[in-house]
VMD Tcl script that draws the C-alpha trace (Angstrom):
set ca {
  {-0.38 -0.04 0.19}
  {1.55 3.53 -1.39}
  {2.02 5.50 1.54}
  {0.67 9.30 1.07}
  {2.82 12.30 2.27}
  {1.15 15.01 3.64}
  {1.15 18.14 0.85}
  {2.71 21.55 2.38}
  {1.02 24.53 2.48}
  {2.48 26.91 -0.28}
  {2.44 30.64 0.60}
  {2.14 33.02 -1.80}
  {5.25 35.15 -2.74}
  {3.64 37.97 -1.96}
  {3.12 37.21 1.73}
  {6.49 35.81 1.49}
  {9.36 37.06 3.58}
  {13.12 38.09 1.57}
  {14.89 35.96 2.19}
  {18.42 37.48 4.54}
  {21.32 36.92 1.55}
  {24.54 34.32 2.65}
  {26.79 36.71 4.23}
  {29.97 37.25 1.53}
  {32.61 35.15 2.05}
  {35.78 37.28 3.54}
  {38.83 37.52 1.16}
  {41.56 36.31 2.40}
  {43.67 39.33 3.70}
  {46.14 41.78 1.91}
  {49.47 41.72 2.61}
  {49.95 46.27 4.04}
  {52.07 48.31 1.01}
  {55.16 48.91 1.00}
  {54.98 52.69 1.97}
  {58.38 52.71 -0.54}
  {56.88 50.84 -3.58}
  {53.51 53.22 -2.57}
  {56.57 56.39 -3.24}
  {57.31 55.26 -6.53}
  {54.06 54.50 -8.08}
  {53.34 58.35 -7.07}
  {56.31 59.47 -8.07}
  {56.77 57.72 -11.65}
  {53.44 58.62 -12.50}
  {52.09 60.16 -16.06}
  {50.25 63.34 -14.33}
  {52.03 66.05 -12.69}
  {51.05 65.58 -9.08}
  {52.00 66.70 -5.82}
  {51.48 65.75 -2.00}
  {50.09 69.06 0.66}
  {50.13 70.06 3.55}
  {48.87 72.90 4.40}
  {48.85 74.48 1.31}
  {52.84 73.39 1.35}
  {54.66 70.80 -1.61}
  {56.01 67.77 0.78}
  {56.31 65.61 -2.36}
  {56.17 66.31 -5.94}
  {56.16 63.43 -8.72}
  {59.17 63.97 -11.66}
  {55.59 64.67 -13.83}
  {55.50 67.78 -11.94}
  {58.73 68.67 -11.60}
  {59.87 68.60 -15.19}
  {55.66 71.15 -15.92}
  {58.30 73.45 -14.05}
  {61.40 72.76 -14.87}
  {62.36 72.35 -11.07}
  {64.19 69.40 -9.69}
  {61.54 67.70 -6.97}
  {63.34 67.72 -4.92}
  {64.40 71.71 -4.65}
  {60.27 71.77 -4.73}
  {60.08 70.36 -1.29}
  {58.54 73.20 1.38}
  {57.24 75.75 -1.45}
  {53.86 77.41 -1.37}
  {51.60 75.60 -3.98}
  {50.36 79.25 -5.00}
  {53.96 80.30 -4.90}
  {54.93 78.12 -7.49}
  {51.21 77.60 -9.66}
  {49.58 81.65 -8.52}
  {45.68 81.07 -9.32}
  {44.80 83.34 -12.52}
  {42.04 85.16 -10.26}
  {41.68 85.13 -6.55}
  {43.65 82.67 -4.36}
  {44.24 78.98 -3.58}
  {40.99 77.08 -2.52}
  {41.00 75.40 0.18}
  {38.65 72.63 -0.41}
  {36.55 69.93 2.36}
  {37.80 66.72 3.32}
  {36.52 63.77 1.24}
  {36.30 67.39 -2.10}
  {37.94 68.74 -5.19}
  {38.20 72.46 -6.13}
  {39.83 73.60 -9.47}
  {41.62 77.14 -10.34}
  {43.42 78.29 -13.79}
  {47.08 79.27 -13.77}
  {49.26 78.77 -16.36}
  {52.86 77.42 -17.19}
  {55.61 78.26 -20.28}
  {52.69 80.55 -21.35}
  {50.15 78.07 -21.43}
  {46.93 77.86 -19.92}
  {46.27 74.95 -17.61}
  {43.60 73.75 -14.54}
  {45.63 72.82 -11.33}
  {42.59 70.69 -9.47}
  {42.96 70.84 -5.54}
  {42.09 67.78 -3.07}
  {41.75 67.11 0.59}
  {42.51 63.89 2.25}
  {39.30 63.17 4.51}
  {41.29 63.43 8.32}
  {43.52 66.09 8.56}
  {47.46 66.11 9.36}
  {48.62 65.29 12.79}
  {49.86 68.68 12.56}
  {46.34 69.76 12.63}
  {46.81 70.85 8.60}
  {44.98 69.79 6.31}
  {46.26 66.52 4.32}
  {45.58 67.22 0.72}
  {47.26 66.25 -3.31}
  {46.84 69.26 -6.14}
  {47.47 67.38 -10.22}
  {48.24 69.78 -12.77}
  {46.55 69.52 -16.11}
  {46.51 71.10 -19.75}
  {44.15 73.62 -19.90}
  {43.31 74.22 -23.62}
  {39.38 75.09 -23.32}
  {40.27 77.59 -26.59}
  {42.36 75.01 -28.72}
  {42.76 78.20 -31.27}
  {44.71 79.95 -28.79}
  {46.30 77.46 -26.70}
  {47.98 75.86 -28.70}
  {50.01 79.19 -31.01}
  {51.48 80.73 -27.08}
  {52.55 77.14 -26.54}
  {54.63 77.09 -30.06}
  {55.44 80.71 -29.50}
  {56.24 80.04 -26.16}
  {58.64 77.10 -27.70}
  {59.97 78.55 -30.33}
  {61.34 81.34 -27.98}
  {62.90 79.13 -26.62}
  {64.57 77.40 -30.02}
  {65.79 81.17 -30.87}
  {67.35 81.35 -27.60}
  {69.20 77.96 -27.42}
  {73.35 77.19 -27.76}
  {73.33 73.48 -28.21}
  {71.38 70.71 -28.66}
  {70.62 69.31 -25.24}
  {69.18 73.05 -24.95}
  {67.04 72.53 -27.72}
  {65.73 69.02 -26.74}
  {64.96 70.27 -23.54}
  {62.34 72.85 -25.09}
  {60.84 70.48 -27.01}
  {60.64 68.02 -24.53}
  {58.60 70.54 -21.97}
  {55.97 71.09 -25.10}
  {55.47 67.93 -26.14}
  {55.10 67.39 -21.64}
  {52.62 70.35 -21.84}
  {50.62 69.95 -25.50}
  {49.91 65.92 -24.80}
  {50.63 64.83 -21.66}
  {51.00 61.83 -20.03}
  {51.80 60.33 -23.87}
  {55.03 58.39 -23.56}
  {57.22 60.70 -26.33}
  {61.56 60.61 -27.77}
  {63.58 63.21 -29.33}
  {66.28 61.90 -31.35}
  {68.95 64.32 -33.39}
  {70.26 62.75 -35.88}
  {73.21 64.17 -38.54}
  {71.59 65.56 -41.23}
  {74.78 63.65 -43.91}
  {75.54 60.42 -41.96}
  {71.71 60.06 -40.13}
  {74.28 59.10 -36.62}
  {72.48 60.09 -33.05}
  {73.76 62.69 -31.74}
  {71.28 63.67 -29.13}
  {68.93 61.21 -27.45}
  {65.75 62.88 -25.08}
  {63.27 60.15 -24.01}
  {60.26 60.37 -21.62}
  {59.54 56.28 -20.88}
  {61.35 53.62 -20.81}
  {62.50 52.69 -24.19}
  {62.68 49.06 -25.45}
  {66.18 46.80 -25.95}
  {68.17 48.32 -29.09}
  {64.53 50.60 -29.90}
  {67.43 53.59 -29.21}
  {69.48 53.47 -33.18}
  {66.74 52.05 -34.60}
  {65.16 55.76 -36.83}
  {62.27 54.45 -38.53}
  {60.17 56.77 -40.62}
  {56.45 55.98 -42.88}
  {56.30 56.55 -46.10}
  {53.56 58.57 -45.83}
  {55.51 61.16 -43.52}
  {58.98 61.08 -45.67}
  {56.95 62.48 -48.97}
  {54.99 65.04 -46.65}
  {58.01 66.28 -45.29}
  {59.97 66.50 -48.98}
  {62.67 63.99 -48.02}
  {64.53 61.44 -50.55}
  {63.49 57.73 -49.67}
  {66.03 57.03 -51.30}
  {68.70 58.81 -49.56}
  {66.71 58.08 -46.36}
  {67.51 54.02 -46.76}
  {70.98 54.48 -47.89}
  {71.81 56.05 -44.36}
  {69.76 52.99 -42.32}
  {66.74 55.27 -41.49}
  {63.81 52.33 -42.27}
  {60.67 53.21 -44.59}
  {57.64 51.46 -43.61}
  {53.76 50.81 -43.24}
  {53.52 51.69 -39.97}
  {54.73 52.81 -36.60}
  {56.17 50.73 -34.11}
  {56.17 51.77 -30.47}
  {59.71 51.96 -28.58}
  {58.90 52.78 -25.23}
  {57.31 49.18 -23.19}
  {53.63 49.24 -22.58}
  {52.74 51.27 -25.55}
  {50.78 50.31 -28.32}
  {50.46 52.65 -30.83}
  {52.80 55.32 -31.80}
  {53.30 58.30 -34.15}
  {57.00 59.39 -35.09}
  {57.43 62.70 -37.14}
  {60.34 63.66 -38.62}
  {62.81 66.77 -38.21}
  {63.24 67.56 -41.37}
  {63.94 71.29 -44.02}
  {65.38 71.75 -47.08}
  {64.92 67.94 -47.47}
  {67.71 67.08 -45.16}
  {66.44 65.47 -42.21}
  {67.03 66.65 -38.61}
  {65.77 64.07 -36.20}
  {62.90 62.48 -35.21}
  {60.39 62.79 -32.57}
  {58.49 59.65 -31.62}
  {54.81 60.35 -29.52}
  {53.76 56.99 -28.17}
  {49.76 56.10 -26.60}
  {49.78 53.19 -23.78}
  {46.91 51.04 -23.86}
  {43.65 53.12 -21.79}
  {45.74 56.32 -21.86}
  {44.60 59.59 -23.99}
  {45.23 60.47 -27.37}
  {45.66 59.21 -30.55}
  {47.93 59.74 -33.23}
  {45.23 60.50 -36.12}
  {44.10 63.83 -33.44}
  {47.77 64.42 -32.33}
  {49.06 64.72 -36.36}
  {48.42 68.28 -36.79}
  {49.76 70.07 -33.47}
  {53.10 66.84 -33.47}
  {53.50 68.35 -37.20}
  {53.88 71.78 -35.84}
  {56.12 70.83 -33.19}
  {58.55 68.84 -35.15}
  {58.00 71.94 -37.29}
  {59.27 74.16 -34.58}
  {62.32 71.34 -33.70}
  {63.39 70.91 -37.23}
  {64.02 74.22 -37.85}
  {65.81 75.42 -34.74}
  {68.34 72.99 -35.20}
  {69.00 73.78 -38.73}
  {69.84 77.24 -37.50}
  {71.88 75.84 -34.73}
  {73.97 73.47 -37.29}
  {73.53 76.59 -39.53}
  {75.38 78.92 -36.53}
  {77.82 75.83 -35.24}
  {79.43 75.16 -39.01}
  {79.62 79.39 -39.39}
  {81.80 79.35 -36.24}
  {83.82 76.66 -37.25}
  {84.08 78.13 -39.98}
  {85.16 81.50 -38.67}
  {87.08 79.72 -36.08}
  {88.75 77.50 -38.62}
  {89.65 80.77 -41.03}
  {91.39 82.76 -37.37}
  {93.42 80.10 -37.11}
  {94.61 79.42 -40.54}
  {95.15 83.21 -40.81}
  {96.95 82.80 -37.78}
  {98.88 80.64 -38.22}
  {100.41 80.81 -41.68}
  {103.95 81.62 -42.95}
  {102.40 84.81 -44.67}
  {102.40 87.79 -43.09}
  {98.71 88.94 -43.32}
  {97.14 92.60 -41.69}
  {94.13 94.18 -42.46}
  {92.85 97.81 -42.05}
  {89.64 98.96 -42.24}
  {88.43 102.44 -43.76}
  {89.93 104.15 -40.75}
  {93.11 102.62 -41.34}
  {92.41 100.71 -37.98}
  {94.41 97.07 -38.11}
  {92.03 94.53 -37.37}
  {93.84 91.83 -38.50}
  {97.26 90.94 -37.64}
  {98.91 87.33 -37.87}
  {101.63 85.64 -35.76}
  {104.16 86.17 -38.58}
  {104.08 89.92 -38.50}
  {103.51 89.46 -34.52}
  {107.60 87.33 -34.77}
  {108.92 89.50 -37.57}
  {108.63 93.16 -35.74}
  {108.32 92.10 -32.08}
  {105.06 94.27 -31.65}
  {102.36 91.70 -29.95}
  {98.76 91.68 -31.71}
  {97.21 93.41 -29.17}
  {99.10 96.30 -29.53}
  {98.45 96.73 -32.79}
  {94.59 95.55 -33.01}
  {92.29 98.65 -33.16}
  {95.88 101.23 -33.83}
  {97.09 102.89 -36.83}
  {98.64 101.18 -39.40}
  {100.64 104.07 -40.42}
  {102.24 104.69 -37.13}
  {103.57 100.85 -37.47}
  {105.60 101.91 -40.47}
  {108.34 104.43 -41.32}
  {107.38 108.14 -41.38}
  {109.31 108.56 -44.83}
  {106.56 105.29 -46.11}
  {103.25 106.89 -45.58}
  {102.83 108.77 -49.02}
  {103.45 105.57 -50.43}
  {101.07 103.37 -48.09}
  {98.99 105.94 -48.48}
  {98.10 105.48 -51.83}
  {97.88 101.98 -51.55}
  {95.16 101.82 -48.92}
  {93.40 104.64 -51.46}
  {93.38 102.06 -54.10}
  {92.91 99.43 -51.80}
  {88.80 101.14 -50.57}
  {88.42 101.99 -54.47}
  {88.09 98.49 -55.13}
  {91.23 97.98 -56.68}
  {94.16 95.18 -56.12}
  {97.44 96.15 -55.94}
  {100.19 93.68 -56.78}
  {103.92 93.31 -55.40}
  {103.77 96.57 -53.29}
  {107.01 97.39 -51.52}
  {107.56 99.03 -47.93}
  {109.28 98.80 -44.31}
  {107.67 97.90 -40.95}
  {108.86 98.87 -37.84}
  {110.41 96.17 -35.85}
  {112.26 95.72 -32.66}
  {115.27 98.13 -32.65}
  {115.38 98.38 -36.51}
  {113.86 97.95 -39.28}
  {112.09 95.12 -41.70}
  {111.68 95.24 -45.43}
  {107.99 93.66 -46.87}
  {106.17 93.12 -50.04}
  {102.73 92.95 -50.19}
  {99.69 92.00 -52.45}
  {96.58 93.65 -51.44}
  {92.91 93.38 -51.98}
  {89.81 95.21 -50.92}
  {87.28 93.18 -48.74}
  {83.93 94.08 -49.49}
  {81.07 94.23 -47.35}
  {77.59 92.39 -47.41}
  {75.55 95.66 -49.57}
  {78.92 95.34 -51.38}
  {81.10 98.33 -50.12}
  {84.25 98.07 -49.52}
  {84.98 97.82 -45.99}
  {88.75 97.33 -45.58}
  {91.91 95.91 -47.62}
  {93.97 93.04 -46.86}
  {97.21 92.86 -47.65}
  {99.36 89.26 -47.93}
  {103.06 88.83 -48.10}
  {105.89 88.33 -47.51}
  {109.40 89.57 -45.51}
  {112.41 90.38 -47.80}
  {114.99 89.97 -45.13}
  {115.06 85.97 -46.01}
  {114.82 86.62 -49.13}
  {117.93 88.71 -48.95}
  {119.79 86.54 -46.81}
  {119.11 83.86 -48.79}
  {120.86 86.29 -51.63}
  {123.58 87.44 -49.45}
  {124.57 83.32 -48.83}
  {124.48 82.85 -52.26}
  {126.97 85.50 -53.10}
  {128.69 83.83 -49.91}
  {129.08 80.52 -50.99}
  {130.21 81.65 -54.33}
  {132.84 83.74 -52.87}
  {134.11 80.67 -51.34}
  {133.84 78.34 -54.23}
  {135.87 80.69 -56.09}
  {138.10 80.83 -52.42}
  {138.11 76.67 -53.41}
  {138.92 77.34 -57.00}
  {142.11 79.75 -56.25}
  {143.46 77.31 -53.02}
  {143.10 75.11 -55.64}
  {145.37 76.59 -57.95}
  {148.01 77.87 -55.25}
  {148.59 74.33 -53.69}
  {149.45 72.89 -57.13}
  {152.18 75.29 -57.24}
  {152.91 75.19 -54.14}
  {152.53 71.33 -54.20}
  {156.67 70.56 -56.17}
  {158.49 72.91 -54.28}
  {156.76 71.53 -50.89}
  {157.34 68.44 -51.57}
  {160.95 68.73 -52.72}
  {161.56 71.27 -49.61}
  {160.44 67.94 -47.61}
  {162.15 65.48 -49.70}
  {165.45 67.34 -48.94}
  {165.19 68.53 -45.35}
  {164.68 64.10 -44.76}
  {167.75 63.82 -46.49}
  {169.88 66.47 -45.07}
  {168.05 65.59 -41.56}
  {169.39 61.87 -41.91}
  {173.10 62.85 -43.08}
  {174.04 65.44 -40.46}
  {172.14 62.75 -37.45}
  {174.74 59.69 -39.65}
  {177.67 62.15 -40.18}
  {177.43 63.00 -36.45}
  {176.06 66.91 -36.87}
  {176.03 69.15 -34.18}
  {172.31 68.43 -32.81}
  {171.13 71.76 -32.66}
  {171.63 72.12 -36.64}
  {169.63 68.48 -37.75}
  {166.98 69.90 -34.42}
  {166.26 73.17 -37.21}
  {166.43 70.83 -40.46}
  {163.42 68.42 -38.59}
  {161.78 71.23 -37.62}
  {161.92 72.91 -41.46}
  {160.96 68.81 -42.40}
  {157.61 69.24 -40.08}
  {156.87 72.67 -40.78}
  {157.00 72.03 -45.04}
  {154.90 68.63 -44.24}
  {152.36 70.54 -41.81}
  {152.07 73.27 -44.75}
  {151.42 70.17 -47.32}
  {148.72 68.96 -44.52}
  {146.74 72.30 -44.41}
  {146.97 72.45 -47.73}
  {145.76 69.51 -49.00}
  {142.76 69.88 -46.41}
  {141.88 73.17 -47.68}
  {141.69 71.70 -50.85}
  {139.60 68.55 -50.05}
  {136.59 71.40 -47.35}
  {136.36 73.41 -50.37}
  {135.91 71.40 -53.30}
  {132.25 70.26 -54.01}
  {131.82 66.88 -52.15}
  {128.89 64.92 -54.04}
  {126.83 62.01 -53.21}
  {129.35 59.42 -53.02}
  {129.46 57.80 -49.67}
  {132.07 55.27 -48.17}
  {133.33 54.01 -45.22}
  {134.81 57.19 -43.40}
  {137.00 56.56 -39.92}
  {135.87 59.41 -37.66}
  {138.53 60.05 -35.65}
  {140.25 61.52 -38.87}
  {137.68 63.50 -39.23}
  {138.01 65.19 -36.61}
  {141.23 65.67 -36.56}
  {140.73 67.44 -39.90}
  {138.42 69.27 -38.56}
  {140.44 70.77 -35.27}
  {143.13 71.89 -38.02}
  {140.29 73.89 -40.45}
  {139.48 75.20 -37.22}
  {142.74 76.23 -35.84}
  {142.13 80.11 -36.48}
  {138.69 79.82 -35.17}
  {140.33 78.81 -31.74}
  {143.09 80.82 -32.27}
  {142.07 83.80 -31.47}
  {139.71 83.15 -28.05}
  {143.00 81.83 -27.22}
  {140.83 78.40 -26.35}
  {141.90 74.86 -25.91}
  {140.66 72.06 -27.79}
  {140.83 68.94 -26.14}
  {140.55 65.85 -27.46}
  {139.48 62.17 -26.43}
  {138.98 60.18 -29.43}
  {137.87 56.17 -28.36}
  {138.47 53.45 -30.88}
  {135.58 53.91 -32.59}
  {134.10 51.24 -36.41}
  {133.93 53.89 -39.29}
  {130.17 54.76 -40.41}
  {128.68 55.02 -44.80}
  {128.90 58.86 -44.64}
  {130.45 61.71 -47.31}
  {133.39 62.64 -45.71}
  {134.20 66.24 -47.09}
  {130.38 66.71 -45.69}
  {131.21 65.63 -42.08}
  {134.59 67.19 -41.88}
  {132.42 70.42 -43.03}
  {129.19 69.39 -40.08}
  {132.46 68.84 -37.08}
  {134.35 72.26 -38.38}
  {131.03 73.99 -38.59}
  {129.94 73.00 -34.33}
  {133.84 73.64 -33.50}
  {133.96 76.99 -34.20}
  {130.00 77.42 -33.00}
  {132.43 76.10 -29.62}
  {135.27 78.63 -30.39}
  {132.69 82.09 -30.38}
  {130.73 80.55 -27.81}
  {133.75 80.63 -25.11}
  {135.47 83.27 -23.24}
  {138.83 84.05 -23.17}
  {141.52 81.32 -22.08}
  {137.72 79.16 -22.51}
  {137.69 75.17 -23.41}
  {136.13 73.00 -26.57}
  {136.64 69.45 -25.85}
  {136.15 66.79 -28.56}
  {135.08 63.23 -27.76}
  {134.65 60.24 -29.57}
  {132.85 57.05 -28.22}
  {131.28 54.14 -29.13}
  {126.81 53.49 -28.58}
  {125.77 49.50 -29.57}
  {125.04 50.38 -33.12}
  {125.97 54.45 -33.04}
  {128.81 56.79 -32.82}
  {128.46 59.20 -30.29}
  {130.41 62.78 -31.35}
  {129.63 65.29 -28.34}
  {131.56 68.91 -28.65}
  {131.25 71.10 -25.66}
  {132.45 73.87 -24.36}
  {132.75 76.34 -21.00}
  {130.60 79.59 -22.45}
  {127.62 80.77 -20.65}
  {124.94 78.55 -22.52}
  {121.95 79.44 -24.33}
  {118.25 80.89 -22.03}
  {115.60 78.59 -23.33}
  {114.00 80.28 -25.76}
  {117.22 80.53 -27.75}
  {117.35 77.06 -27.19}
  {114.25 75.76 -28.86}
  {115.03 78.21 -32.61}
  {119.23 77.00 -32.71}
  {118.14 74.75 -35.87}
  {115.64 77.78 -36.63}
  {116.29 78.81 -40.36}
  {117.89 82.32 -40.27}
  {117.83 82.56 -36.64}
  {121.70 84.64 -35.06}
  {122.76 84.93 -32.25}
  {125.09 87.25 -34.40}
  {123.57 89.97 -36.40}
  {126.38 91.00 -38.84}
  {128.82 88.21 -38.21}
  {126.76 85.19 -39.31}
  {122.96 84.32 -41.72}
  {121.23 81.53 -39.52}
  {121.82 78.64 -42.01}
  {125.27 76.67 -39.83}
  {123.00 74.95 -37.84}
  {119.89 73.95 -40.16}
  {123.05 72.83 -43.68}
  {125.00 70.44 -40.50}
  {121.36 69.07 -39.36}
  {120.42 68.18 -43.12}
  {123.71 67.30 -43.51}
  {123.41 64.56 -40.85}
  {120.26 63.39 -41.58}
  {121.21 62.23 -44.75}
  {123.34 60.28 -43.04}
  {121.03 58.63 -41.04}
  {122.04 60.51 -38.08}
  {121.05 63.38 -35.20}
  {121.75 65.48 -33.72}
  {120.99 67.01 -29.96}
  {121.19 70.31 -28.03}
  {122.39 70.28 -24.10}
  {122.90 73.93 -22.73}
  {121.18 76.57 -20.31}
  {122.47 79.81 -18.66}
  {125.40 79.39 -16.73}
  {126.99 75.83 -17.51}
  {127.84 75.72 -21.84}
  {126.43 73.68 -24.64}
  {126.98 70.05 -25.11}
  {125.85 69.12 -29.01}
  {126.04 65.30 -29.61}
  {126.01 63.58 -33.02}
  {124.32 60.37 -33.40}
  {125.59 58.48 -36.32}
  {124.93 54.62 -37.02}
  {127.47 52.37 -37.57}
  {128.93 50.91 -40.50}
  {127.54 47.17 -41.84}
  {130.21 45.01 -42.08}
  {128.73 44.93 -45.40}
  {128.20 47.85 -46.95}
  {125.69 50.16 -45.98}
  {123.58 50.54 -42.33}
}
mol new
graphics top color blue
foreach p $ca { graphics top sphere $p radius 0.5 }
foreach p [lrange $ca 0 end-1] q [lrange $ca 1 end] { graphics top cylinder $p $q radius 0.2 }
display resetview
């Protein structure tokens, strides 16, 4: 039998009581957030913001500091009203939990500051709150142009690429808040990266990747072929450079078909803005930046060119000076300073005629007048007043035209005729020496036979009288006659060897015999100063060289040493081997040389005995030694004499060096 179930009465829904909801399951307790983490999140937040206590800044994040162009730490303790003064009234004080805003401006661009207060006051009793800065563009037709105007002003005042990128970065911060951006400047010829400024975290390898959309390249008049050849990629879509960004817009900084850089503006997922709506304003910023970079580069190139030309004029071997229409000296190069002894600062601004002897004024004025009339003059000779003397110069002059085509001055480029005259005197002197050499050769030839007879017969008589037991005094007299004749014959032979052309023939040379010959030829100079010659000649291997040329070297050095010592002074000759070289030292105990004289000792035409020498002795010696593979060194100081050391390579056993 089936069991009956008792039906339960159903209550109407209208009268039913609502079932109480089940209590929600309590979430697992979250770990407390570290205060340092919170501060780092606040510091790197994209929205410019500060934490306030009683209207005074406690903390400012990086975006806020950049917007004001200051350091974040420097803002601490400053009043908000002093940093961002309201356009009208005072900084509002909101009630706890509320937000109040006021208008201000940043770099001439209108902005809005949103001030909020916490629900509870700070422990100090001052209200704790925060403030956020936002660019306010109620009228885009005036706010954006004002920002671009401020950018143009900063670009015009910029004197470096870093200042340009900083100005562009400030404009991008104001015009495109909460976006990541990158400003890269490149060399327009090589496209090499010169300056980079990034707002955000760049992806790996993004720094040097240059890419532009084809439409952007065509819009700015750039050459696709030139860009691709320089390593710039032409793409269909701008790829983001920053981590966390999904969309990007790359705009070239281009002027007159030249690429000066690229600005990348990028957008995070869910962030403000988009490439299409920002494109027009971004291109305006890029155009301003491109003009700023081009102008800076032009100024740098002009400055470099100006400096290069100034250095070229200053260090040229030619004499160069420029006179204005008022005859004032406006260029006076180093060659003129060396020639006249008149310093550049002393000459500049002075009357050009003050540097010329009075009797030359009329001719100089006539040449200046022709130059100011636009005429060039070639080969004008005049004199310049130098330290204690006059220097003869020859110059070519030409007019200098200004931007308007008017003649603004006259430039003169020339050379010192004193050197030419010295060369002419040296050539004349050499010709006289050659004539004397030919005369000496003839005289020696005429004397050689009688001298040979004298030497031979005196030698026979010495031996005969000595064997016959004659008076020893008479024998000694005959011996003296024989030695005198032999000495005259040796001297004549040395003179012929020294005077005849040396040619280029090289042979093994015994330096000891060369030094003996040089000492004999320099004996008159030593005798004139009553100087004593000391020799310490050690055995050394032969050197490969031209004997007459080497004799000339050491005659010159011994004569110089003899002229340097006082009466009764000492000149020492030393010869020794040093490894694969042979060294000859010519030392004197004279007064020595000051450093400025020693530094110019081997300079052609430099002499400390004007009228006696022409300053070519040591340069010729240096040239001969260099042709022999040797070197010459000078060791001198005031008060301790001078030592000249000659180093020559030892002749190899098989010949040569």
